[in-house]
ZATORNU-281346 format. One record per residue (C-alpha): residue in one letter; y, z, x. Coordinates in pm, 1 decimal. Each point is the difference from the previous one (the first is absolute). Layout:
<residu: A | y: Y | z: Z | x: X> $
...
***
This chain:
<residu: M | y: -6891.0 | z: -3599.8 | x: 2339.4> $
<residu: F | y: 20.8 | z: -175.1 | x: 338.7> $
<residu: T | y: -214.3 | z: 20.5 | x: 313.5> $
<residu: L | y: 94.0 | z: -103.7 | x: 353.1> $
<residu: L | y: -310.9 | z: -113.8 | x: 190.6> $
<residu: L | y: -39.2 | z: 34.9 | x: 377.0> $
<residu: R | y: -264.8 | z: -134.3 | x: 236.8> $
<residu: L | y: -83.7 | z: 262.0 | x: 263.7> $
<residu: G | y: -210.7 | z: -164.7 | x: 267.5> $
<residu: G | y: -13.5 | z: -27.6 | x: 375.7> $
<residu: P | y: -206.7 | z: 61.2 | x: 311.7> $
<residu: L | y: 60.9 | z: 375.4 | x: -27.6> $
<residu: Q | y: 138.0 | z: 242.7 | x: -254.7> $
<residu: S | y: -20.2 | z: 376.4 | x: -35.5> $
<residu: W | y: 88.1 | z: 211.5 | x: -303.8> $
<residu: G | y: -8.4 | z: 370.3 | x: 75.7> $
<residu: S | y: 43.8 | z: 266.0 | x: -266.9> $
<residu: E | y: -66.9 | z: 343.5 | x: 150.8> $
<residu: S | y: -95.7 | z: -57.3 | x: 365.5> $
<residu: K | y: 198.5 | z: 177.7 | x: 270.4> $
<residu: F | y: -6.9 | z: 77.1 | x: 370.0> $
<residu: E | y: -269.1 | z: -164.2 | x: 218.7> $
<residu: I | y: -209.6 | z: -161.9 | x: -275.7> $
<residu: R | y: 179.6 | z: -252.7 | x: -223.1> $
<residu: R | y: -228.7 | z: -134.0 | x: -271.7> $
<residu: T | y: 60.7 | z: -282.0 | x: -244.8> $
<residu: E | y: -73.0 | z: -22.6 | x: -370.1> $
<residu: P | y: -220.3 | z: -299.3 | x: -98.0> $
<residu: I | y: 286.2 | z: -147.5 | x: -206.5> $
<residu: P | y: 379.9 | z: -10.7 | x: 41.1> $
<residu: T | y: 177.4 | z: 319.8 | x: -104.3> $
<residu: K | y: 299.7 | z: 32.6 | x: -227.6> $
<residu: S | y: 190.5 | z: 193.4 | x: 265.0> $
<residu: G | y: -61.9 | z: -274.9 | x: 255.4> $
<residu: V | y: 99.9 | z: -286.8 | x: -228.0> $
<residu: L | y: 309.4 | z: 176.5 | x: -136.3> $
<residu: G | y: 95.8 | z: 81.9 | x: 357.5> $
<residu: M | y: -19.5 | z: -371.4 | x: 78.9> $
<residu: V | y: 212.8 | z: -78.4 | x: -305.8> $
<residu: G | y: 254.1 | z: 260.2 | x: 108.1> $
<residu: A | y: 17.7 | z: -158.9 | x: 346.0> $
<residu: A | y: 56.5 | z: -341.4 | x: -156.1> $
<residu: L | y: 283.3 | z: 141.5 | x: -211.4> $
<residu: G | y: 159.8 | z: 156.2 | x: 307.4> $
<residu: R | y: -60.1 | z: 359.3 | x: -107.5> $
<residu: R | y: 20.2 | z: 270.3 | x: 262.9> $
<residu: R | y: -283.9 | z: 252.3 | x: 3.8> $
<residu: D | y: 223.6 | z: 279.1 | x: -128.4> $
<residu: E | y: 134.7 | z: -202.7 | x: -296.4> $
<residu: S | y: -109.2 | z: 48.9 | x: -361.0> $
<residu: I | y: -308.8 | z: -183.5 | x: -126.5> $
<residu: E | y: 23.2 | z: 109.5 | x: -364.1> $
<residu: D | y: 24.1 | z: -360.9 | x: -121.0> $
<residu: L | y: -302.7 | z: -105.5 | x: 207.0> $
<residu: K | y: -209.3 | z: 290.3 | x: -127.9> $
<residu: K | y: 32.9 | z: -136.7 | x: -355.7> $
<residu: L | y: -197.5 | z: -312.3 | x: 93.2> $
<residu: R | y: -362.1 | z: 2.7 | x: -114.9> $
<residu: F | y: -240.0 | z: -105.4 | x: 276.1> $
<residu: G | y: -342.2 | z: -163.2 | x: 12.2> $
<residu: V | y: -223.9 | z: -177.7 | x: 252.9> $
<residu: R | y: -277.2 | z: -259.3 | x: -13.8> $
<residu: A | y: -235.5 | z: -15.5 | x: 300.1> $
<residu: D | y: -86.2 | z: -368.4 | x: 40.8> $
<residu: Q | y: -127.7 | z: 36.2 | x: 356.8> $
<residu: P | y: -62.7 | z: 365.3 | x: 97.0> $
<residu: G | y: -13.3 | z: -78.8 | x: 372.6> $
<residu: I | y: -173.6 | z: 192.7 | x: 277.5> $
<residu: L | y: 81.3 | z: 352.0 | x: 119.2> $
<residu: L | y: 101.3 | z: 17.7 | x: 366.7> $
<residu: T | y: 65.8 | z: 300.6 | x: 221.8> $
<residu: D | y: 239.3 | z: -4.0 | x: 294.1> $
<residu: F | y: -3.0 | z: 292.9 | x: 238.9> $
<residu: H | y: 196.7 | z: 42.4 | x: 318.8> $
<residu: M | y: 145.6 | z: 258.3 | x: 231.4> $
<residu: A | y: 350.8 | z: 127.6 | x: -69.7> $
<residu: R | y: 206.1 | z: 267.6 | x: 171.5> $
<residu: N | y: 240.3 | z: 266.9 | x: -117.4> $
<residu: D | y: 223.6 | z: 208.3 | x: 225.7> $
<residu: K | y: -295.8 | z: 180.7 | x: 155.8> $
<residu: F | y: -342.9 | z: -143.5 | x: -76.1> $
<residu: P | y: -172.4 | z: -330.7 | x: -74.7> $
<residu: Y | y: -190.4 | z: -30.2 | x: -326.3> $
<residu: I | y: -202.6 | z: -257.3 | x: -195.7> $
<residu: T | y: 131.3 | z: -148.9 | x: -323.0> $
<residu: R | y: -208.5 | z: -187.6 | x: -258.3> $
<residu: R | y: 161.5 | z: -241.4 | x: -242.6> $
<residu: Y | y: -177.1 | z: -187.5 | x: -275.8> $
<residu: Y | y: 85.9 | z: -349.5 | x: -124.1> $
<residu: I | y: -118.4 | z: -254.8 | x: -256.4> $
<residu: S | y: -73.7 | z: -329.5 | x: 173.1> $
<residu: D | y: 32.9 | z: -333.7 | x: -189.0> $
<residu: G | y: 60.3 | z: 166.3 | x: -335.8> $
<residu: V | y: 178.4 | z: -178.9 | x: -285.0> $
<residu: F | y: 142.3 | z: 191.6 | x: -296.5> $
<residu: L | y: 203.1 | z: -88.1 | x: -306.7> $
<residu: A | y: 257.3 | z: 269.1 | x: -80.0> $
<residu: G | y: 211.5 | z: 24.1 | x: -314.4> $
<residu: L | y: 323.0 | z: 184.6 | x: -82.4> $
<residu: E | y: 68.5 | z: 31.5 | x: -374.4> $
<residu: S | y: 336.8 | z: 63.3 | x: -164.4> $
<residu: E | y: 191.4 | z: -74.3 | x: -318.7> $
<residu: D | y: 304.3 | z: -79.8 | x: 216.0> $
<residu: F | y: -32.5 | z: -367.6 | x: 92.9> $
<residu: D | y: 325.2 | z: 1.4 | x: 200.3> $
<residu: F | y: -122.9 | z: 286.6 | x: 217.9> $
<residu: L | y: -326.2 | z: -181.2 | x: 73.4> $
<residu: K | y: 198.2 | z: -313.6 | x: 77.0> $
<residu: K | y: 210.4 | z: 197.0 | x: 249.3> $
<residu: I | y: -317.2 | z: 132.5 | x: 166.3> $
<residu: E | y: -150.4 | z: -348.8 | x: 9.7> $
<residu: W | y: 310.4 | z: -142.0 | x: 171.0> $
<residu: S | y: 13.8 | z: 290.3 | x: 246.2> $
<residu: L | y: -364.9 | z: -41.9 | x: 101.8> $
<residu: K | y: 79.2 | z: -360.6 | x: 85.2> $
<residu: H | y: 319.2 | z: 102.5 | x: 185.9> $
<residu: P | y: -79.8 | z: 351.9 | x: 130.5> $
<residu: Q | y: 265.1 | z: 223.8 | x: 155.4> $
<residu: F | y: -258.0 | z: 176.1 | x: 219.6> $
<residu: P | y: -335.6 | z: -124.2 | x: 138.3> $
<residu: L | y: -294.3 | z: 16.4 | x: -242.1> $
<residu: F | y: -340.7 | z: 142.6 | x: 86.6> $
<residu: L | y: -337.2 | z: 44.2 | x: -167.5> $
<residu: G | y: -8.3 | z: 377.7 | x: 31.6> $
<residu: R | y: 74.6 | z: 29.1 | x: 373.0> $
<residu: R | y: 242.2 | z: -162.8 | x: 240.5> $
<residu: S | y: -288.3 | z: -165.4 | x: 185.7> $
<residu: C | y: -98.7 | z: -184.6 | x: -320.4> $
<residu: P | y: 264.8 | z: -263.4 | x: -87.5> $
<residu: V | y: -20.7 | z: -182.2 | x: -332.6> $
<residu: T | y: -127.4 | z: -357.9 | x: -24.0> $
<residu: L | y: 134.4 | z: -268.3 | x: -231.8> $
<residu: P | y: 5.6 | z: -59.3 | x: -285.7> $
<residu: L | y: 83.0 | z: 359.7 | x: -91.5> $
<residu: V | y: 171.4 | z: -53.8 | x: -337.0> $
<residu: L | y: -195.1 | z: -180.1 | x: -275.0> $
<residu: G | y: 263.7 | z: 25.0 | x: -271.1> $
<residu: I | y: 78.7 | z: 190.9 | x: -318.9> $
<residu: K | y: -229.3 | z: -31.8 | x: -302.0> $
<residu: E | y: 101.6 | z: 84.2 | x: -355.6> $
<residu: L | y: -315.9 | z: 206.9 | x: -40.7> $
<residu: P | y: -101.1 | z: 366.1 | x: 12.6> $
<residu: L | y: -137.1 | z: 115.1 | x: 335.1> $
<residu: F | y: -371.6 | z: -9.7 | x: -83.5> $
<residu: E | y: 17.9 | z: -345.2 | x: -162.1> $
<residu: A | y: 197.5 | z: -139.6 | x: 292.9> $
<residu: L | y: -256.6 | z: 133.8 | x: 247.9> $
<residu: K | y: -288.6 | z: -141.3 | x: -205.3> $
<residu: K | y: 143.6 | z: -348.3 | x: -48.4> $
<residu: E | y: 126.8 | z: -78.5 | x: 349.1> $
<residu: K | y: -223.5 | z: -235.4 | x: 200.1> $
<residu: W | y: -228.0 | z: 136.4 | x: 271.6> $
<residu: L | y: 179.4 | z: 43.2 | x: 333.8> $
<residu: G | y: -290.3 | z: 55.0 | x: 238.3> $
<residu: K | y: -149.0 | z: -241.3 | x: 251.1> $
<residu: D | y: -343.0 | z: 152.8 | x: 68.3> $
<residu: K | y: -247.0 | z: -197.8 | x: -212.4> $
<residu: K | y: -254.3 | z: 282.0 | x: 31.6> $
<residu: V | y: 213.5 | z: 238.6 | x: -205.8> $
<residu: D | y: -159.5 | z: 72.9 | x: -339.6> $
<residu: R | y: 271.1 | z: -114.2 | x: -241.1> $
<residu: S | y: -195.4 | z: 132.3 | x: -298.3> $
<residu: K | y: 91.3 | z: 355.6 | x: 106.4> $
<residu: I | y: 366.2 | z: 4.9 | x: 101.1> $
<residu: L | y: 161.1 | z: 345.1 | x: -0.3> $
<residu: I | y: 327.0 | z: 65.4 | x: -180.4> $
<residu: S | y: 151.8 | z: 343.2 | x: 59.1> $
<residu: L | y: 260.9 | z: 69.0 | x: -265.0> $
<residu: E | y: 258.5 | z: 277.2 | x: -16.6> $
<residu: N | y: -63.6 | z: 233.9 | x: -296.1> $
<residu: G | y: -286.7 | z: -224.4 | x: -109.9> $
<residu: S | y: -319.1 | z: 120.3 | x: -173.2> $
<residu: G | y: -260.7 | z: -202.6 | x: 186.9> $
<residu: I | y: -366.8 | z: 60.2 | x: 79.9> $
<residu: L | y: 116.0 | z: 245.5 | x: 265.9> $
<residu: T | y: 305.4 | z: 225.9 | x: -12.6> $
<residu: R | y: 125.1 | z: 150.8 | x: 325.2> $
<residu: Y | y: 310.8 | z: 140.9 | x: 163.0> $
<residu: L | y: 173.6 | z: -119.4 | x: 314.8> $
<residu: K | y: 285.7 | z: 175.8 | x: 180.2> $
<residu: D | y: 225.0 | z: -304.2 | x: 34.4> $
<residu: E | y: 275.5 | z: 55.5 | x: -256.1> $
<residu: P | y: 314.4 | z: 13.0 | x: 216.7> $
<residu: E | y: 262.7 | z: 265.1 | x: -68.3> $
<residu: S | y: 196.9 | z: -48.3 | x: 321.6> $
<residu: Y | y: -33.4 | z: -208.2 | x: 317.7> $
<residu: D | y: 246.7 | z: 219.1 | x: 188.0> $
<residu: P | y: -161.9 | z: 65.3 | x: 343.7> $
<residu: V | y: 113.0 | z: 362.9 | x: -17.4> $
<residu: H | y: -130.1 | z: 62.3 | x: -353.9> $
<residu: R | y: -263.1 | z: -264.6 | x: -79.4> $
<residu: R | y: -171.2 | z: 83.1 | x: -328.7> $
<residu: F | y: -282.1 | z: -164.6 | x: -196.4> $
<residu: T | y: -180.5 | z: 108.6 | x: -315.1> $
<residu: F | y: -325.2 | z: -100.4 | x: -168.4> $
<residu: R | y: -27.2 | z: -310.3 | x: -217.3> $
<residu: K | y: -267.9 | z: -69.7 | x: -262.7> $
<residu: L | y: -197.1 | z: -323.4 | x: 45.8> $
<residu: G | y: -247.3 | z: -182.1 | x: -221.7> $
<residu: D | y: -245.4 | z: -241.8 | x: 163.4> $
<residu: F | y: -128.3 | z: -314.7 | x: -175.2> $
<residu: Y | y: -230.2 | z: -284.5 | x: 105.6> $
<residu: I | y: 65.5 | z: -352.0 | x: -124.2> $
<residu: S | y: -144.1 | z: -347.3 | x: 60.2> $
<residu: L | y: 201.1 | z: -267.0 | x: 180.0> $
<residu: E | y: -284.9 | z: -246.8 | x: 50.5> $
<residu: N | y: 198.1 | z: -295.5 | x: -137.4> $
<residu: K | y: 335.6 | z: 77.3 | x: 160.3> $
<residu: T | y: -26.6 | z: -156.7 | x: 346.8> $
<residu: P | y: 346.8 | z: -113.4 | x: 112.5> $
<residu: E | y: 78.3 | z: -360.1 | x: 79.4> $
<residu: H | y: 170.6 | z: 18.1 | x: 338.0> $
<residu: D | y: 283.0 | z: -241.8 | x: 74.5> $
<residu: P | y: 111.7 | z: 49.3 | x: 365.0> $
<residu: F | y: 328.3 | z: -187.1 | x: -60.1> $
<residu: K | y: 106.3 | z: 190.8 | x: -312.6> $
<residu: D | y: 202.9 | z: 271.6 | x: 177.3> $
<residu: L | y: 168.0 | z: -253.9 | x: 228.2> $
<residu: V | y: 111.3 | z: -211.9 | x: -293.1> $
<residu: E | y: 132.0 | z: 303.5 | x: -189.4> $
<residu: E | y: 207.7 | z: 107.1 | x: 299.9> $
<residu: G | y: 142.7 | z: -351.0 | x: 37.4> $
<residu: S | y: -164.5 | z: -59.4 | x: 337.8> $
<residu: L | y: -136.3 | z: -342.2 | x: -97.9> $
***
């Protein structure tokens, strides 16, 4: 089993699941529909194209730095009347996301595409561009083990690393819940999402502080 790990972090991100109309909420962690949508954009998929291969990927998230909830509200106008919209965002959040598959070649294709995307990539909404590094590589590990073993990605030293949340698809954690973020179609005319079972776990990452090398990415890209 193989797992592709992604770092989802930036000034703002927003992961809606059921919000519509004037109030657009965000889930506290990245959604499967949002991340697979980003993968589809990287692959160059149109919204009305099939996503059957993407739906087979097992998905999980680790919340290294939950961030702060922000609300943006402003006046908008339709054909006749002005109205107020409220949109919710996660500020300064950092998450580790994993996509698990037995097909190494497919994960390798996704990895390459995320580094060379066909369409722009966003963290849930167009106003939330991704920050680098996005791709952390493919591990020859099951999803849960890969999420447990990866080093801590956060920067806020006040975060309690003895209680880091992992939300795992079809997992049997201390809390089982359902989230409507399983994509069936991204077609704007017939967008469809179903419920997905999640298991929540808490793990300790007290001894997994990353050693940051500011020149590492430059050297890897051949800039030095």
